[in-house]
DSSP file (Angstrom, degrees, kcal/mol; ACC not computed):
  #  RESIDUE AA STRUCTURE BP1 BP2  ACC     N-H-->O    O-->H-N    N-H-->O    O-->H-N    TCO  KAPPA ALPHA  PHI   PSI    X-CA   Y-CA   Z-CA
    1    1 A M              0   0    0      0, 0.0     2,-0.3     0, 0.0    22,-0.0   0.000 360.0 360.0 360.0 127.7  -17.9    1.3   -9.7
    2    2 A D        -     0   0    0     22,-0.1     2,-0.4    20,-0.0    22,-0.2  -0.598 360.0-177.9 -81.5 138.0  -14.1    1.4  -10.0
    3    3 A T  E     -A   23   0A   0     20,-2.8    20,-2.5    -2,-0.3     2,-0.4  -0.998  18.6-169.9-140.5 136.9  -12.3    1.5   -6.6
    4    4 A I  E     -A   22   0A   0     -2,-0.4     2,-0.4    18,-0.2    18,-0.2  -0.996  15.8-173.8-123.8 133.1   -8.6    1.8   -5.6
    5    5 A K  E     -A   21   0A   0     16,-2.9    16,-2.5    -2,-0.4     2,-0.5  -0.964  14.5-163.1-127.7 143.1   -7.7    1.2   -1.9
    6    6 A I  E     +A   20   0A   0     -2,-0.4     2,-0.3    14,-0.2    14,-0.2  -0.981  20.9 173.1-125.0 119.6   -4.5    1.6    0.0
    7    7 A E  E     -A   19   0A   0     12,-2.5    12,-2.9    -2,-0.5     2,-0.6  -0.931  33.1-131.2-126.1 145.1   -4.4   -0.1    3.5
    8    8 A K  E     -A   18   0A   0     -2,-0.3    10,-0.2    10,-0.2     3,-0.1  -0.896  22.7-175.1 -92.7 120.4   -1.7   -0.7    6.0
    9    9 A N  E     -     0   0A   0      8,-2.8     2,-0.3    -2,-0.6    -1,-0.2   0.930  60.8 -20.5 -82.1 -52.3   -1.9   -4.4    7.0
   10   10 A W  E     -A   17   0A   0      7,-0.9     7,-2.2     2,-0.0     2,-0.4  -0.990  51.0-148.0-156.0 162.1    0.7   -4.5    9.7
   11   11 A E  E     +A   16   0A   0     -2,-0.3     2,-0.4     5,-0.2     5,-0.2  -0.999  12.5 178.2-136.7 133.5    3.7   -2.7   11.2
   12   12 A Y  E >   -A   15   0A   0      3,-2.6     3,-2.6    -2,-0.4     2,-0.4  -0.974  64.9 -46.5-141.0 122.4    6.7   -4.2   12.9
   13   13 A S  T 3  S-     0   0    0     -2,-0.4     0, 0.0     1,-0.3     0, 0.0  -0.403 125.7 -22.8  56.1-114.1    9.6   -2.1   14.2
   14   14 A N  T 3  S+     0   0    0     -2,-0.4    23,-2.5    -3,-0.1     2,-0.4   0.058 118.1  97.5-116.3  26.4   10.3    0.2   11.1
   15   15 A L  E <   -AB  12  36A   0     -3,-2.6    -3,-2.6    21,-0.2     2,-0.4  -0.960  50.3-168.4-120.4 134.5    8.7   -2.0    8.4
   16   16 A L  E     -AB  11  35A   0     19,-2.8    19,-2.2    -2,-0.4     2,-0.5  -0.902  15.1-147.4-118.1 144.3    5.2   -1.7    7.0
   17   17 A E  E     -AB  10  34A   0     -7,-2.2    -8,-2.8    -2,-0.4    -7,-0.9  -0.973  22.2-169.9-109.4 121.3    3.2   -4.0    4.8
   18   18 A I  E     -AB   8  33A   0     15,-2.8    15,-2.9    -2,-0.5     2,-0.5  -0.941   9.5-153.9-115.8 133.0    0.9   -2.0    2.6
   19   19 A K  E     -AB   7  32A   0    -12,-2.9   -12,-2.5    -2,-0.4     2,-0.6  -0.917   6.8-170.0-105.1 121.5   -1.9   -3.5    0.4
   20   20 A V  E     +AB   6  31A   0     11,-2.6    11,-2.3    -2,-0.5     2,-0.4  -0.949  14.9 178.7-108.6 119.5   -2.9   -1.7   -2.7
   21   21 A S  E     -AB   5  30A   0    -16,-2.5   -16,-2.9    -2,-0.6     2,-0.4  -0.941  14.3-166.4-125.7 148.3   -6.1   -3.1   -4.3
   22   22 A A  E     -AB   4  29A   0      7,-2.2     7,-2.8    -2,-0.4     2,-0.4  -0.983   6.1-175.1-132.2 145.5   -8.2   -2.2   -7.3
   23   23 A K  E     +AB   3  28A   0    -20,-2.5   -20,-2.8    -2,-0.4     2,-0.2  -1.000   9.3 161.0-141.8 135.7  -11.7   -3.4   -8.2
   24   24 A S        -     0   0    0      3,-2.8   -22,-0.1    -2,-0.4    -2,-0.0  -0.760  58.1 -83.2-137.0-172.9  -13.9   -2.8  -11.2
   25   25 A E  S    S+     0   0    0     -2,-0.2     3,-0.1     1,-0.2   -23,-0.0   0.783 127.3  30.5 -66.2 -26.6  -16.9   -4.5  -12.7
   26   26 A Y  S    S+     0   0    0      1,-0.2     2,-0.3     0, 0.0    -1,-0.2   0.629 121.5  28.3-109.4 -17.1  -14.7   -7.1  -14.4
   27   27 A I        -     0   0    0      2,-0.0    -3,-2.8     0, 0.0     2,-0.4  -0.991  46.4-164.4-148.8 151.3  -11.6   -7.6  -12.3
   28   28 A S  E     +B   23   0A   0     -2,-0.3     2,-0.3    -5,-0.2    -5,-0.2  -0.984  25.0 162.4-135.4 125.0  -10.3   -7.4   -8.7
   29   29 A I  E     -B   22   0A   0     -7,-2.8    -7,-2.2    -2,-0.4     2,-0.3  -0.907  13.8-171.1-137.1 163.2   -6.5   -7.4   -8.0
   30   30 A Y  E     -B   21   0A   0     -2,-0.3     2,-0.4    -9,-0.2    -9,-0.2  -0.985   6.3-160.1-153.8 156.3   -4.2   -6.5   -5.2
   31   31 A Q  E     -B   20   0A   0    -11,-2.3   -11,-2.6    -2,-0.3     2,-0.4  -0.999  13.3-140.8-135.8 135.8   -0.5   -6.1   -4.6
   32   32 A L  E     -B   19   0A   0     -2,-0.4     2,-0.4   -13,-0.2   -13,-0.2  -0.821  18.2-169.5 -98.3 136.8    1.5   -6.1   -1.3
   33   33 A Y  E     -B   18   0A   0    -15,-2.9   -15,-2.8    -2,-0.4     2,-0.5  -0.944  12.8-150.4-124.5 146.0    4.4   -3.7   -0.7
   34   34 A Y  E     +B   17   0A   0     -2,-0.4     2,-0.4   -17,-0.2   -17,-0.2  -0.976  24.6 172.5-119.8 121.6    6.9   -3.7    2.0
   35   35 A V  E     -B   16   0A   0    -19,-2.2   -19,-2.8    -2,-0.5     2,-0.3  -0.975  31.5-124.2-134.8 136.5    8.3   -0.3    3.0
   36   36 A Q  E  >  -B   15   0A   0     -2,-0.4     4,-1.7   -21,-0.2   -21,-0.2  -0.607  26.8-124.6 -77.6 142.5   10.5    1.0    5.7
   37   37 A T  H  > S+     0   0    0    -23,-2.5     4,-2.1    -2,-0.3     5,-0.2   0.856 109.3  54.4 -58.0 -39.4    9.0    3.8    7.8
   38   38 A E  H  > S+     0   0    0    -24,-0.3     4,-2.1     1,-0.2    -1,-0.2   0.903 107.3  51.0 -64.0 -41.1   11.9    6.2    7.1
   39   39 A D  H  4 S+     0   0    0     -3,-0.2    -1,-0.2     1,-0.2    -2,-0.2   0.857 109.4  50.2 -62.0 -34.1   11.5    5.8    3.3
   40   40 A L  H >< S+     0   0    0     -4,-1.7     3,-0.9     1,-0.2     4,-0.2   0.881 108.9  51.6 -74.2 -38.5    7.8    6.5    3.5
   41   41 A K  H >< S+     0   0    0     -4,-2.1     3,-0.6     1,-0.2    -2,-0.2   0.910 114.0  45.3 -59.7 -43.6    8.5    9.7    5.6
   42   42 A N  G >< S+     0   0    0     -4,-2.1     3,-1.4     1,-0.2     4,-0.3   0.352  79.5 104.4 -86.7   8.0   11.0   10.9    3.0
   43   43 A I  G X  S+     0   0    0     -3,-0.9     3,-0.6     1,-0.3    -1,-0.2   0.810  82.3  48.2 -64.3 -29.0    8.9   10.1   -0.1
   44   44 A G  G <  S+     0   0    0     -3,-0.6    -1,-0.3    -4,-0.2    -2,-0.1   0.556 100.0  68.7 -84.1  -6.2    8.1   13.9   -0.6
   45   45 A N  G <         0   0    0     -3,-1.4    -1,-0.2     1,-0.2    -2,-0.2   0.418 360.0 360.0 -92.7   1.4   11.7   15.0   -0.3
   46   46 A S    <         0   0    0     -3,-0.6    -1,-0.2    -4,-0.3    -2,-0.1   0.442 360.0 360.0-101.8 360.0   13.0   13.5   -3.5
């Protein structure tokens, strides 16, 4: 079964670490992203 997960690992002040992971029968990968809280709030306004 193919799966994509988005998780918040930690938050400090106005900075978030977000982990995006994907898993299939053949491969499992992840990528970490660092995002400011204000940028995340404004993501739908662009």
